[in-house]
mmJSON file of the N, C-alpha and C atoms, coordinates in Angstrom:
{"data_MODEL":{"atom_site":{
"group_PDB":["ATOM","ATOM","ATOM","ATOM","ATOM","ATOM","ATOM","ATOM","ATOM","ATOM","ATOM","ATOM","ATOM","ATOM","ATOM","ATOM","ATOM","ATOM","ATOM","ATOM","ATOM","ATOM","ATOM","ATOM","ATOM","ATOM","ATOM","ATOM","ATOM","ATOM","ATOM","ATOM","ATOM","ATOM","ATOM","ATOM","ATOM","ATOM","ATOM","ATOM","ATOM","ATOM","ATOM","ATOM","ATOM","ATOM","ATOM","ATOM","ATOM","ATOM","ATOM","ATOM","ATOM","ATOM","ATOM","ATOM","ATOM","ATOM","ATOM","ATOM","ATOM","ATOM","ATOM","ATOM","ATOM","ATOM","ATOM","ATOM","ATOM","ATOM","ATOM","ATOM","ATOM","ATOM","ATOM","ATOM","ATOM","ATOM","ATOM","ATOM","ATOM","ATOM","ATOM","ATOM","ATOM","ATOM","ATOM","ATOM","ATOM","ATOM","ATOM","ATOM","ATOM","ATOM","ATOM","ATOM","ATOM","ATOM","ATOM","ATOM","ATOM","ATOM","ATOM","ATOM","ATOM","ATOM","ATOM","ATOM","ATOM","ATOM","ATOM","ATOM","ATOM","ATOM","ATOM","ATOM","ATOM","ATOM","ATOM","ATOM","ATOM","ATOM","ATOM","ATOM","ATOM","ATOM","ATOM","ATOM","ATOM","ATOM","ATOM","ATOM","ATOM","ATOM","ATOM","ATOM","ATOM","ATOM","ATOM","ATOM","ATOM","ATOM","ATOM","ATOM","ATOM","ATOM","ATOM","ATOM","ATOM","ATOM","ATOM","ATOM","ATOM","ATOM","ATOM","ATOM","ATOM","ATOM","ATOM","ATOM","ATOM","ATOM","ATOM","ATOM","ATOM","ATOM","ATOM","ATOM","ATOM","ATOM","ATOM","ATOM","ATOM","ATOM","ATOM","ATOM","ATOM","ATOM","ATOM","ATOM","ATOM","ATOM","ATOM","ATOM","ATOM","ATOM","ATOM","ATOM","ATOM","ATOM","ATOM","ATOM","ATOM","ATOM","ATOM","ATOM","ATOM","ATOM","ATOM","ATOM","ATOM","ATOM","ATOM","ATOM","ATOM","ATOM","ATOM","ATOM","ATOM","ATOM","ATOM","ATOM","ATOM","ATOM","ATOM","ATOM","ATOM","ATOM","ATOM","ATOM","ATOM","ATOM","ATOM","ATOM","ATOM","ATOM","ATOM","ATOM","ATOM","ATOM","ATOM","ATOM","ATOM","ATOM","ATOM","ATOM","ATOM","ATOM","ATOM","ATOM"],
"id":[1,2,3,4,5,6,7,8,9,10,11,12,13,14,15,16,17,18,19,20,21,22,23,24,25,26,27,28,29,30,31,32,33,34,35,36,37,38,39,40,41,42,43,44,45,46,47,48,49,50,51,52,53,54,55,56,57,58,59,60,61,62,63,64,65,66,67,68,69,70,71,72,73,74,75,76,77,78,79,80,81,82,83,84,85,86,87,88,89,90,91,92,93,94,95,96,97,98,99,100,101,102,103,104,105,106,107,108,109,110,111,112,113,114,115,116,117,118,119,120,121,122,123,124,125,126,127,128,129,130,131,132,133,134,135,136,137,138,139,140,141,142,143,144,145,146,147,148,149,150,151,152,153,154,155,156,157,158,159,160,161,162,163,164,165,166,167,168,169,170,171,172,173,174,175,176,177,178,179,180,181,182,183,184,185,186,187,188,189,190,191,192,193,194,195,196,197,198,199,200,201,202,203,204,205,206,207,208,209,210,211,212,213,214,215,216,217,218,219,220,221,222,223,224,225,226,227,228,229,230,231,232,233,234,235,236,237,238,239,240],
"type_symbol":["N","C","C","N","C","C","N","C","C","N","C","C","N","C","C","N","C","C","N","C","C","N","C","C","N","C","C","N","C","C","N","C","C","N","C","C","N","C","C","N","C","C","N","C","C","N","C","C","N","C","C","N","C","C","N","C","C","N","C","C","N","C","C","N","C","C","N","C","C","N","C","C","N","C","C","N","C","C","N","C","C","N","C","C","N","C","C","N","C","C","N","C","C","N","C","C","N","C","C","N","C","C","N","C","C","N","C","C","N","C","C","N","C","C","N","C","C","N","C","C","N","C","C","N","C","C","N","C","C","N","C","C","N","C","C","N","C","C","N","C","C","N","C","C","N","C","C","N","C","C","N","C","C","N","C","C","N","C","C","N","C","C","N","C","C","N","C","C","N","C","C","N","C","C","N","C","C","N","C","C","N","C","C","N","C","C","N","C","C","N","C","C","N","C","C","N","C","C","N","C","C","N","C","C","N","C","C","N","C","C","N","C","C","N","C","C","N","C","C","N","C","C","N","C","C","N","C","C","N","C","C","N","C","C","N","C","C","N","C","C"],
"label_atom_id":["N","CA","C","N","CA","C","N","CA","C","N","CA","C","N","CA","C","N","CA","C","N","CA","C","N","CA","C","N","CA","C","N","CA","C","N","CA","C","N","CA","C","N","CA","C","N","CA","C","N","CA","C","N","CA","C","N","CA","C","N","CA","C","N","CA","C","N","CA","C","N","CA","C","N","CA","C","N","CA","C","N","CA","C","N","CA","C","N","CA","C","N","CA","C","N","CA","C","N","CA","C","N","CA","C","N","CA","C","N","CA","C","N","CA","C","N","CA","C","N","CA","C","N","CA","C","N","CA","C","N","CA","C","N","CA","C","N","CA","C","N","CA","C","N","CA","C","N","CA","C","N","CA","C","N","CA","C","N","CA","C","N","CA","C","N","CA","C","N","CA","C","N","CA","C","N","CA","C","N","CA","C","N","CA","C","N","CA","C","N","CA","C","N","CA","C","N","CA","C","N","CA","C","N","CA","C","N","CA","C","N","CA","C","N","CA","C","N","CA","C","N","CA","C","N","CA","C","N","CA","C","N","CA","C","N","CA","C","N","CA","C","N","CA","C","N","CA","C","N","CA","C","N","CA","C","N","CA","C","N","CA","C","N","CA","C","N","CA","C","N","CA","C","N","CA","C","N","CA","C"],
"label_alt_id":[null,null,null,null,null,null,null,null,null,null,null,null,null,null,null,null,null,null,null,null,null,null,null,null,null,null,null,null,null,null,null,null,null,null,null,null,null,null,null,null,null,null,null,null,null,null,null,null,null,null,null,null,null,null,null,null,null,null,null,null,null,null,null,null,null,null,null,null,null,null,null,null,null,null,null,null,null,null,null,null,null,null,null,null,null,null,null,null,null,null,null,null,null,null,null,null,null,null,null,null,null,null,null,null,null,null,null,null,null,null,null,null,null,null,null,null,null,null,null,null,null,null,null,null,null,null,null,null,null,null,null,null,null,null,null,null,null,null,null,null,null,null,null,null,null,null,null,null,null,null,null,null,null,null,null,null,null,null,null,null,null,null,null,null,null,null,null,null,null,null,null,null,null,null,null,null,null,null,null,null,null,null,null,null,null,null,null,null,null,null,null,null,null,null,null,null,null,null,null,null,null,null,null,null,null,null,null,null,null,null,null,null,null,null,null,null,null,null,null,null,null,null,null,null,null,null,null,null,null,null,null,null,null,null,null,null,null,null,null,null],
"label_comp_id":["MET","MET","MET","GLY","GLY","GLY","VAL","VAL","VAL","ASP","ASP","ASP","LEU","LEU","LEU","PHE","PHE","PHE","LYS","LYS","LYS","GLY","GLY","GLY","GLN","GLN","GLN","PHE","PHE","PHE","ASP","ASP","ASP","TYR","TYR","TYR","CYS","CYS","CYS","ASN","ASN","ASN","GLY","GLY","GLY","LEU","LEU","LEU","ASP","ASP","ASP","ASP","ASP","ASP","LEU","LEU","LEU","LEU","LEU","LEU","MET","MET","MET","ALA","ALA","ALA","LYS","LYS","LYS","VAL","VAL","VAL","VAL","VAL","VAL","SER","SER","SER","SER","SER","SER","LYS","LYS","LYS","ASP","ASP","ASP","CYS","CYS","CYS","LEU","LEU","LEU","ASP","ASP","ASP","LEU","LEU","LEU","GLY","GLY","GLY","GLY","GLY","GLY","THR","THR","THR","TRP","TRP","TRP","TYR","TYR","TYR","HIS","HIS","HIS","PRO","PRO","PRO","PRO","PRO","PRO","GLU","GLU","GLU","ASN","ASN","ASN","PHE","PHE","PHE","ASP","ASP","ASP","ASP","ASP","ASP","THR","THR","THR","ILE","ILE","ILE","SER","SER","SER","GLY","GLY","GLY","PHE","PHE","PHE","GLN","GLN","GLN","THR","THR","THR","LEU","LEU","LEU","PHE","PHE","PHE","GLU","GLU","GLU","MET","MET","MET","MET","MET","MET","SER","SER","SER","THR","THR","THR","GLU","GLU","GLU","GLY","GLY","GLY","TRP","TRP","TRP","LEU","LEU","LEU","ASP","ASP","ASP","VAL","VAL","VAL","MET","MET","MET","HIS","HIS","HIS","SER","SER","SER","GLY","GLY","GLY","VAL","VAL","VAL","ASP","ASP","ASP","SER","SER","SER","VAL","VAL","VAL","ALA","ALA","ALA","PRO","PRO","PRO","VAL","VAL","VAL","ASN","ASN","ASN","GLY","GLY","GLY","LEU","LEU","LEU"],
"label_asym_id":["A","A","A","A","A","A","A","A","A","A","A","A","A","A","A","A","A","A","A","A","A","A","A","A","A","A","A","A","A","A","A","A","A","A","A","A","A","A","A","A","A","A","A","A","A","A","A","A","A","A","A","A","A","A","A","A","A","A","A","A","A","A","A","A","A","A","A","A","A","A","A","A","A","A","A","A","A","A","A","A","A","A","A","A","A","A","A","A","A","A","A","A","A","A","A","A","A","A","A","A","A","A","A","A","A","A","A","A","A","A","A","A","A","A","A","A","A","A","A","A","A","A","A","A","A","A","A","A","A","A","A","A","A","A","A","A","A","A","A","A","A","A","A","A","A","A","A","A","A","A","A","A","A","A","A","A","A","A","A","A","A","A","A","A","A","A","A","A","A","A","A","A","A","A","A","A","A","A","A","A","A","A","A","A","A","A","A","A","A","A","A","A","A","A","A","A","A","A","A","A","A","A","A","A","A","A","A","A","A","A","A","A","A","A","A","A","A","A","A","A","A","A","A","A","A","A","A","A","A","A","A","A","A","A","A","A","A","A","A","A"],
"label_entity_id":["1","1","1","1","1","1","1","1","1","1","1","1","1","1","1","1","1","1","1","1","1","1","1","1","1","1","1","1","1","1","1","1","1","1","1","1","1","1","1","1","1","1","1","1","1","1","1","1","1","1","1","1","1","1","1","1","1","1","1","1","1","1","1","1","1","1","1","1","1","1","1","1","1","1","1","1","1","1","1","1","1","1","1","1","1","1","1","1","1","1","1","1","1","1","1","1","1","1","1","1","1","1","1","1","1","1","1","1","1","1","1","1","1","1","1","1","1","1","1","1","1","1","1","1","1","1","1","1","1","1","1","1","1","1","1","1","1","1","1","1","1","1","1","1","1","1","1","1","1","1","1","1","1","1","1","1","1","1","1","1","1","1","1","1","1","1","1","1","1","1","1","1","1","1","1","1","1","1","1","1","1","1","1","1","1","1","1","1","1","1","1","1","1","1","1","1","1","1","1","1","1","1","1","1","1","1","1","1","1","1","1","1","1","1","1","1","1","1","1","1","1","1","1","1","1","1","1","1","1","1","1","1","1","1","1","1","1","1","1","1"],
"label_seq_id":[1,1,1,2,2,2,3,3,3,4,4,4,5,5,5,6,6,6,7,7,7,8,8,8,9,9,9,10,10,10,11,11,11,12,12,12,13,13,13,14,14,14,15,15,15,16,16,16,17,17,17,18,18,18,19,19,19,20,20,20,21,21,21,22,22,22,23,23,23,24,24,24,25,25,25,26,26,26,27,27,27,28,28,28,29,29,29,30,30,30,31,31,31,32,32,32,33,33,33,34,34,34,35,35,35,36,36,36,37,37,37,38,38,38,39,39,39,40,40,40,41,41,41,42,42,42,43,43,43,44,44,44,45,45,45,46,46,46,47,47,47,48,48,48,49,49,49,50,50,50,51,51,51,52,52,52,53,53,53,54,54,54,55,55,55,56,56,56,57,57,57,58,58,58,59,59,59,60,60,60,61,61,61,62,62,62,63,63,63,64,64,64,65,65,65,66,66,66,67,67,67,68,68,68,69,69,69,70,70,70,71,71,71,72,72,72,73,73,73,74,74,74,75,75,75,76,76,76,77,77,77,78,78,78,79,79,79,80,80,80],
"pdbx_PDB_ins_code":[null,null,null,null,null,null,null,null,null,null,null,null,null,null,null,null,null,null,null,null,null,null,null,null,null,null,null,null,null,null,null,null,null,null,null,null,null,null,null,null,null,null,null,null,null,null,null,null,null,null,null,null,null,null,null,null,null,null,null,null,null,null,null,null,null,null,null,null,null,null,null,null,null,null,null,null,null,null,null,null,null,null,null,null,null,null,null,null,null,null,null,null,null,null,null,null,null,null,null,null,null,null,null,null,null,null,null,null,null,null,null,null,null,null,null,null,null,null,null,null,null,null,null,null,null,null,null,null,null,null,null,null,null,null,null,null,null,null,null,null,null,null,null,null,null,null,null,null,null,null,null,null,null,null,null,null,null,null,null,null,null,null,null,null,null,null,null,null,null,null,null,null,null,null,null,null,null,null,null,null,null,null,null,null,null,null,null,null,null,null,null,null,null,null,null,null,null,null,null,null,null,null,null,null,null,null,null,null,null,null,null,null,null,null,null,null,null,null,null,null,null,null,null,null,null,null,null,null,null,null,null,null,null,null,null,null,null,null,null,null],
"Cartn_x":[-3.203,-2.861,-1.918,-0.971,-0.059,-0.78,-1.828,-2.6,-3.321,-3.869,-4.556,-3.6,-2.411,-1.48,-0.671,-0.298,0.674,0.169,-1.119,-1.628,-1.326,-0.593,-0.284,0.782,1.468,2.423,3.873,4.162,5.546,5.995,5.115,5.476,6.277,7.178,7.96,8.407,8.882,9.353,10.859,11.3,12.698,13.191,14.423,15.021,14.975,14.674,14.647,15.689,16.176,17.109,16.349,17.078,16.47,15.54,15.853,14.999,13.634,13.616,12.339,11.584,12.312,11.656,10.824,11.208,10.46,9.076,8.896,7.617,6.686,7.186,6.407,5.551,4.235,3.316,2.406,2.458,1.637,2.322,1.793,2.368,2.258,1.201,1.026,2.13,2.452,3.531,4.857,5.119,6.361,6.478,5.424,5.451,5.513,4.835,4.875,6.27,7.026,8.365,9.434,9.033,9.98,10.561,10.002,10.482,9.773,10.156,9.546,8.888,7.613,6.907,7.197,7.783,8.231,7.325,6.896,6.053,6.853,7.425,8.273,7.469,8.104,7.397,7.046,7.814,7.504,6.586,5.307,4.349,3.21,2.334,1.15,-0.123,-0.128,-1.287,-2.484,-2.253,-3.337,-2.883,-3.785,-3.491,-2.393,-2.426,-1.426,-0.031,0.075,1.367,1.834,0.901,1.237,1.81,1.185,1.702,3.081,3.275,4.58,5.642,5.292,6.238,6.567,5.561,5.815,6.692,6.456,7.286,8.73,8.901,10.243,10.943,10.207,10.795,11.14,10.285,10.558,11.735,11.931,13.046,14.35,14.321,15.453,16.12,15.412,15.921,15.282,16.048,15.541,14.715,14.816,13.999,14.416,15.665,16.106,15.371,15.085,14.328,12.938,12.308,10.969,11.033,12.062,12.212,12.411,13.27,13.51,12.256,11.507,10.258,9.261,9.2,8.292,8.692,9.999,10.473,10.198,10.365,10.165,8.712,7.81,6.417,5.774,4.873,4.107,2.644,1.788,0.351,-0.028,-0.911,-1.35,-2.059,-1.884,-2.526,-3.803,-4.916,-6.225,-6.532,-6.074,-6.376,-5.573,-4.527,-3.7,-2.616],
"Cartn_y":[-24.854,-25.634,-24.838,-24.083,-23.277,-22.191,-21.611,-20.574,-21.184,-22.372,-23.032,-23.384,-23.831,-24.299,-23.171,-22.141,-21.167,-19.728,-19.496,-18.128,-17.443,-16.329,-15.544,-16.116,-17.175,-17.832,-17.498,-16.74,-16.417,-15.116,-14.403,-13.172,-13.518,-12.619,-12.879,-11.581,-11.696,-10.559,-10.412,-9.182,-8.906,-7.858,-7.966,-6.939,-7.181,-8.399,-8.709,-9.771,-9.785,-10.833,-12.131,-13.195,-14.516,-14.626,-13.948,-14.028,-13.399,-12.274,-11.621,-12.365,-12.98,-13.704,-14.871,-15.436,-16.556,-16.115,-14.82,-14.3,-13.87,-13.829,-13.325,-14.439,-14.229,-15.176,-14.488,-13.167,-12.444,-11.141,-10.464,-9.192,-8.14,-8.187,-7.221,-7.391,-8.645,-8.9,-8.367,-8.569,-8.109,-6.59,-5.898,-4.439,-3.881,-4.528,-4.081,-4.215,-5.229,-5.446,-4.64,-3.863,-3.009,-3.609,-4.686,-5.311,-4.767,-5.269,-4.893,-6.127,-6.02,-7.138,-7.106,-8.159,-8.211,-9.119,-8.618,-9.363,-9.554,-10.75,-10.952,-10.901,-10.498,-10.46,-11.85,-12.863,-14.24,-14.84,-14.983,-15.512,-16.2,-16.793,-17.464,-16.86,-15.55,-14.901,-14.807,-14.766,-14.775,-15.559,-15.772,-16.626,-16.048,-14.748,-14.127,-14.225,-13.903,-14.022,-15.471,-16.391,-17.808,-18.256,-17.825,-18.162,-17.542,-16.297,-15.655,-16.383,-16.8,-17.525,-18.887,-19.584,-20.875,-20.715,-19.657,-19.409,-19.123,-18.351,-18.061,-19.333,-20.23,-21.49,-22.387,-22.418,-23.256,-22.745,-21.428,-20.871,-20.914,-21.427,-21.595,-20.274,-19.166,-17.879,-17.573,-17.579,-17.238,-18.32,-19.552,-20.603,-20.887,-20.574,-20.796,-19.888,-18.639,-17.736,-18.294,-18.837,-19.416,-20.658,-21.474,-22.684,-22.339,-21.368,-20.988,-20.384,-19.606,-19.051,-20.156,-21.172,-22.295,-23.113,-23.318,-24.079,-23.315,-22.01,-21.201,-20.833,-21.195,-20.788,-21.501,-20.794,-21.348,-21.033,-21.779,-21.551,-20.211,-19.467,-18.2,-18.432,-17.516,-17.609,-16.789,-17.424,-16.763,-16.039,-16.593,-16.007,-14.774,-14.474,-13.293,-13.62],
"Cartn_z":[-1.051,0.114,1.026,0.43,1.228,2.002,1.387,2.082,3.278,3.112,4.232,5.364,5.022,6.054,6.693,5.905,6.389,6.43,6.315,6.318,7.653,7.59,8.768,9.682,9.263,10.152,9.858,8.798,8.479,9.135,9.81,10.503,11.761,12.133,13.336,13.99,15.196,15.978,15.78,15.624,15.378,16.373,16.799,17.628,19.126,19.553,20.984,21.296,22.539,22.931,23.214,23.43,23.576,24.779,25.872,27.065,26.807,26.096,25.794,24.696,23.766,22.672,23.195,24.326,24.897,25.366,25.628,26.1,24.967,23.734,22.598,22.018,22.013,21.382,20.366,20.281,19.31,18.939,17.948,17.515,18.621,19.399,20.492,21.536,21.884,22.841,22.315,21.043,20.441,20.524,20.148,20.156,21.573,22.514,23.915,24.527,24.085,24.626,23.893,22.887,22.174,20.915,20.436,19.211,17.988,16.841,15.569,14.963,14.612,13.996,12.504,11.968,10.582,9.764,8.619,7.686,6.394,6.176,5.004,3.704,2.614,1.327,0.802,1.2,0.8,1.848,1.509,2.476,1.734,2.479,1.93,2.509,2.739,3.35,2.413,1.129,0.151,-1.082,-2.0,-3.154,-4.033,-4.296,-5.162,-4.529,-3.259,-2.57,-2.54,-2.379,-2.386,-3.719,-4.831,-6.159,-6.386,-5.949,-6.103,-5.292,-4.099,-3.255,-3.866,-4.38,-5.03,-6.259,-7.058,-8.233,-7.818,-6.753,-6.257,-5.806,-5.173,-4.727,-5.916,-6.94,-8.112,-8.931,-8.934,-9.692,-8.899,-7.707,-6.787,-6.405,-6.527,-6.064,-4.705,-3.664,-2.349,-1.682,-2.139,-1.542,-0.107,0.224,1.607,2.586,2.188,3.057,3.339,2.309,2.478,3.351,3.143,3.947,5.427,5.709,7.101,7.731,6.967,7.494,7.803,6.95,7.199,8.401,8.588,9.741,11.034,10.998,12.198,12.46,11.558,11.71,12.899,13.545,14.651,14.403,15.012,14.845,15.481,14.849,15.448,16.772,17.696,19.002,18.977,19.249,19.28,17.977,16.863,15.553,15.229,15.975,15.696,14.72],
"occupancy":[1.0,1.0,1.0,1.0,1.0,1.0,1.0,1.0,1.0,1.0,1.0,1.0,1.0,1.0,1.0,1.0,1.0,1.0,1.0,1.0,1.0,1.0,1.0,1.0,1.0,1.0,1.0,1.0,1.0,1.0,1.0,1.0,1.0,1.0,1.0,1.0,1.0,1.0,1.0,1.0,1.0,1.0,1.0,1.0,1.0,1.0,1.0,1.0,1.0,1.0,1.0,1.0,1.0,1.0,1.0,1.0,1.0,1.0,1.0,1.0,1.0,1.0,1.0,1.0,1.0,1.0,1.0,1.0,1.0,1.0,1.0,1.0,1.0,1.0,1.0,1.0,1.0,1.0,1.0,1.0,1.0,1.0,1.0,1.0,1.0,1.0,1.0,1.0,1.0,1.0,1.0,1.0,1.0,1.0,1.0,1.0,1.0,1.0,1.0,1.0,1.0,1.0,1.0,1.0,1.0,1.0,1.0,1.0,1.0,1.0,1.0,1.0,1.0,1.0,1.0,1.0,1.0,1.0,1.0,1.0,1.0,1.0,1.0,1.0,1.0,1.0,1.0,1.0,1.0,1.0,1.0,1.0,1.0,1.0,1.0,1.0,1.0,1.0,1.0,1.0,1.0,1.0,1.0,1.0,1.0,1.0,1.0,1.0,1.0,1.0,1.0,1.0,1.0,1.0,1.0,1.0,1.0,1.0,1.0,1.0,1.0,1.0,1.0,1.0,1.0,1.0,1.0,1.0,1.0,1.0,1.0,1.0,1.0,1.0,1.0,1.0,1.0,1.0,1.0,1.0,1.0,1.0,1.0,1.0,1.0,1.0,1.0,1.0,1.0,1.0,1.0,1.0,1.0,1.0,1.0,1.0,1.0,1.0,1.0,1.0,1.0,1.0,1.0,1.0,1.0,1.0,1.0,1.0,1.0,1.0,1.0,1.0,1.0,1.0,1.0,1.0,1.0,1.0,1.0,1.0,1.0,1.0,1.0,1.0,1.0,1.0,1.0,1.0,1.0,1.0,1.0,1.0,1.0,1.0,1.0,1.0,1.0,1.0,1.0,1.0],
"B_iso_or_equiv":[0.0,0.0,0.0,0.0,0.0,0.0,0.0,0.0,0.0,0.0,0.0,0.0,0.0,0.0,0.0,0.0,0.0,0.0,0.0,0.0,0.0,0.0,0.0,0.0,0.0,0.0,0.0,0.0,0.0,0.0,0.0,0.0,0.0,0.0,0.0,0.0,0.0,0.0,0.0,0.0,0.0,0.0,0.0,0.0,0.0,0.0,0.0,0.0,0.0,0.0,0.0,0.0,0.0,0.0,0.0,0.0,0.0,0.0,0.0,0.0,0.0,0.0,0.0,0.0,0.0,0.0,0.0,0.0,0.0,0.0,0.0,0.0,0.0,0.0,0.0,0.0,0.0,0.0,0.0,0.0,0.0,0.0,0.0,0.0,0.0,0.0,0.0,0.0,0.0,0.0,0.0,0.0,0.0,0.0,0.0,0.0,0.0,0.0,0.0,0.0,0.0,0.0,0.0,0.0,0.0,0.0,0.0,0.0,0.0,0.0,0.0,0.0,0.0,0.0,0.0,0.0,0.0,0.0,0.0,0.0,0.0,0.0,0.0,0.0,0.0,0.0,0.0,0.0,0.0,0.0,0.0,0.0,0.0,0.0,0.0,0.0,0.0,0.0,0.0,0.0,0.0,0.0,0.0,0.0,0.0,0.0,0.0,0.0,0.0,0.0,0.0,0.0,0.0,0.0,0.0,0.0,0.0,0.0,0.0,0.0,0.0,0.0,0.0,0.0,0.0,0.0,0.0,0.0,0.0,0.0,0.0,0.0,0.0,0.0,0.0,0.0,0.0,0.0,0.0,0.0,0.0,0.0,0.0,0.0,0.0,0.0,0.0,0.0,0.0,0.0,0.0,0.0,0.0,0.0,0.0,0.0,0.0,0.0,0.0,0.0,0.0,0.0,0.0,0.0,0.0,0.0,0.0,0.0,0.0,0.0,0.0,0.0,0.0,0.0,0.0,0.0,0.0,0.0,0.0,0.0,0.0,0.0,0.0,0.0,0.0,0.0,0.0,0.0,0.0,0.0,0.0,0.0,0.0,0.0,0.0,0.0,0.0,0.0,0.0,0.0],
"pdbx_formal_charge":[null,null,null,null,null,null,null,null,null,null,null,null,null,null,null,null,null,null,null,null,null,null,null,null,null,null,null,null,null,null,null,null,null,null,null,null,null,null,null,null,null,null,null,null,null,null,null,null,null,null,null,null,null,null,null,null,null,null,null,null,null,null,null,null,null,null,null,null,null,null,null,null,null,null,null,null,null,null,null,null,null,null,null,null,null,null,null,null,null,null,null,null,null,null,null,null,null,null,null,null,null,null,null,null,null,null,null,null,null,null,null,null,null,null,null,null,null,null,null,null,null,null,null,null,null,null,null,null,null,null,null,null,null,null,null,null,null,null,null,null,null,null,null,null,null,null,null,null,null,null,null,null,null,null,null,null,null,null,null,null,null,null,null,null,null,null,null,null,null,null,null,null,null,null,null,null,null,null,null,null,null,null,null,null,null,null,null,null,null,null,null,null,null,null,null,null,null,null,null,null,null,null,null,null,null,null,null,null,null,null,null,null,null,null,null,null,null,null,null,null,null,null,null,null,null,null,null,null,null,null,null,null,null,null,null,null,null,null,null,null],
"auth_seq_id":[1,1,1,2,2,2,3,3,3,4,4,4,5,5,5,6,6,6,7,7,7,8,8,8,9,9,9,10,10,10,11,11,11,12,12,12,13,13,13,14,14,14,15,15,15,16,16,16,17,17,17,18,18,18,19,19,19,20,20,20,21,21,21,22,22,22,23,23,23,24,24,24,25,25,25,26,26,26,27,27,27,28,28,28,29,29,29,30,30,30,31,31,31,32,32,32,33,33,33,34,34,34,35,35,35,36,36,36,37,37,37,38,38,38,39,39,39,40,40,40,41,41,41,42,42,42,43,43,43,44,44,44,45,45,45,46,46,46,47,47,47,48,48,48,49,49,49,50,50,50,51,51,51,52,52,52,53,53,53,54,54,54,55,55,55,56,56,56,57,57,57,58,58,58,59,59,59,60,60,60,61,61,61,62,62,62,63,63,63,64,64,64,65,65,65,66,66,66,67,67,67,68,68,68,69,69,69,70,70,70,71,71,71,72,72,72,73,73,73,74,74,74,75,75,75,76,76,76,77,77,77,78,78,78,79,79,79,80,80,80],
"auth_comp_id":["MET","MET","MET","GLY","GLY","GLY","VAL","VAL","VAL","ASP","ASP","ASP","LEU","LEU","LEU","PHE","PHE","PHE","LYS","LYS","LYS","GLY","GLY","GLY","GLN","GLN","GLN","PHE","PHE","PHE","ASP","ASP","ASP","TYR","TYR","TYR","CYS","CYS","CYS","ASN","ASN","ASN","GLY","GLY","GLY","LEU","LEU","LEU","ASP","ASP","ASP","ASP","ASP","ASP","LEU","LEU","LEU","LEU","LEU","LEU","MET","MET","MET","ALA","ALA","ALA","LYS","LYS","LYS","VAL","VAL","VAL","VAL","VAL","VAL","SER","SER","SER","SER","SER","SER","LYS","LYS","LYS","ASP","ASP","ASP","CYS","CYS","CYS","LEU","LEU","LEU","ASP","ASP","ASP","LEU","LEU","LEU","GLY","GLY","GLY","GLY","GLY","GLY","THR","THR","THR","TRP","TRP","TRP","TYR","TYR","TYR","HIS","HIS","HIS","PRO","PRO","PRO","PRO","PRO","PRO","GLU","GLU","GLU","ASN","ASN","ASN","PHE","PHE","PHE","ASP","ASP","ASP","ASP","ASP","ASP","THR","THR","THR","ILE","ILE","ILE","SER","SER","SER","GLY","GLY","GLY","PHE","PHE","PHE","GLN","GLN","GLN","THR","THR","THR","LEU","LEU","LEU","PHE","PHE","PHE","GLU","GLU","GLU","MET","MET","MET","MET","MET","MET","SER","SER","SER","THR","THR","THR","GLU","GLU","GLU","GLY","GLY","GLY","TRP","TRP","TRP","LEU","LEU","LEU","ASP","ASP","ASP","VAL","VAL","VAL","MET","MET","MET","HIS","HIS","HIS","SER","SER","SER","GLY","GLY","GLY","VAL","VAL","VAL","ASP","ASP","ASP","SER","SER","SER","VAL","VAL","VAL","ALA","ALA","ALA","PRO","PRO","PRO","VAL","VAL","VAL","ASN","ASN","ASN","GLY","GLY","GLY","LEU","LEU","LEU"],
"auth_asym_id":["A","A","A","A","A","A","A","A","A","A","A","A","A","A","A","A","A","A","A","A","A","A","A","A","A","A","A","A","A","A","A","A","A","A","A","A","A","A","A","A","A","A","A","A","A","A","A","A","A","A","A","A","A","A","A","A","A","A","A","A","A","A","A","A","A","A","A","A","A","A","A","A","A","A","A","A","A","A","A","A","A","A","A","A","A","A","A","A","A","A","A","A","A","A","A","A","A","A","A","A","A","A","A","A","A","A","A","A","A","A","A","A","A","A","A","A","A","A","A","A","A","A","A","A","A","A","A","A","A","A","A","A","A","A","A","A","A","A","A","A","A","A","A","A","A","A","A","A","A","A","A","A","A","A","A","A","A","A","A","A","A","A","A","A","A","A","A","A","A","A","A","A","A","A","A","A","A","A","A","A","A","A","A","A","A","A","A","A","A","A","A","A","A","A","A","A","A","A","A","A","A","A","A","A","A","A","A","A","A","A","A","A","A","A","A","A","A","A","A","A","A","A","A","A","A","A","A","A","A","A","A","A","A","A","A","A","A","A","A","A"],
"auth_atom_id":["N","CA","C","N","CA","C","N","CA","C","N","CA","C","N","CA","C","N","CA","C","N","CA","C","N","CA","C","N","CA","C","N","CA","C","N","CA","C","N","CA","C","N","CA","C","N","CA","C","N","CA","C","N","CA","C","N","CA","C","N","CA","C","N","CA","C","N","CA","C","N","CA","C","N","CA","C","N","CA","C","N","CA","C","N","CA","C","N","CA","C","N","CA","C","N","CA","C","N","CA","C","N","CA","C","N","CA","C","N","CA","C","N","CA","C","N","CA","C","N","CA","C","N","CA","C","N","CA","C","N","CA","C","N","CA","C","N","CA","C","N","CA","C","N","CA","C","N","CA","C","N","CA","C","N","CA","C","N","CA","C","N","CA","C","N","CA","C","N","CA","C","N","CA","C","N","CA","C","N","CA","C","N","CA","C","N","CA","C","N","CA","C","N","CA","C","N","CA","C","N","CA","C","N","CA","C","N","CA","C","N","CA","C","N","CA","C","N","CA","C","N","CA","C","N","CA","C","N","CA","C","N","CA","C","N","CA","C","N","CA","C","N","CA","C","N","CA","C","N","CA","C","N","CA","C","N","CA","C","N","CA","C","N","CA","C","N","CA","C","N","CA","C","N","CA","C","N","CA","C"],
"pdbx_PDB_model_num":[1,1,1,1,1,1,1,1,1,1,1,1,1,1,1,1,1,1,1,1,1,1,1,1,1,1,1,1,1,1,1,1,1,1,1,1,1,1,1,1,1,1,1,1,1,1,1,1,1,1,1,1,1,1,1,1,1,1,1,1,1,1,1,1,1,1,1,1,1,1,1,1,1,1,1,1,1,1,1,1,1,1,1,1,1,1,1,1,1,1,1,1,1,1,1,1,1,1,1,1,1,1,1,1,1,1,1,1,1,1,1,1,1,1,1,1,1,1,1,1,1,1,1,1,1,1,1,1,1,1,1,1,1,1,1,1,1,1,1,1,1,1,1,1,1,1,1,1,1,1,1,1,1,1,1,1,1,1,1,1,1,1,1,1,1,1,1,1,1,1,1,1,1,1,1,1,1,1,1,1,1,1,1,1,1,1,1,1,1,1,1,1,1,1,1,1,1,1,1,1,1,1,1,1,1,1,1,1,1,1,1,1,1,1,1,1,1,1,1,1,1,1,1,1,1,1,1,1,1,1,1,1,1,1,1,1,1,1,1,1]
}}}
C-alpha cells in the first residue's frame, strides 16, 4: 500500500532559498535553478525499500524522518 501511495514522492530539492523553491515542481526545475535533487534512503519506491522503511518505523529508529518526508510529499508532476 505504501508503494502505491508514496512511490517517488519522498524526493525533494535541497539548497535553494524559499523564493526559488516555490518554482520547483520537478527534478529538472530543481537542477536548472542550481539545487540538488535528494533521494532519501527511507522511501517507498519499491517493495524492498518499502519493507525496510516500515521496519525502521516499527522499531522507532528514525521514524520522524519518514513522517516528515510523508508530510512534505507531493504528487509527481507529469509522472516525474
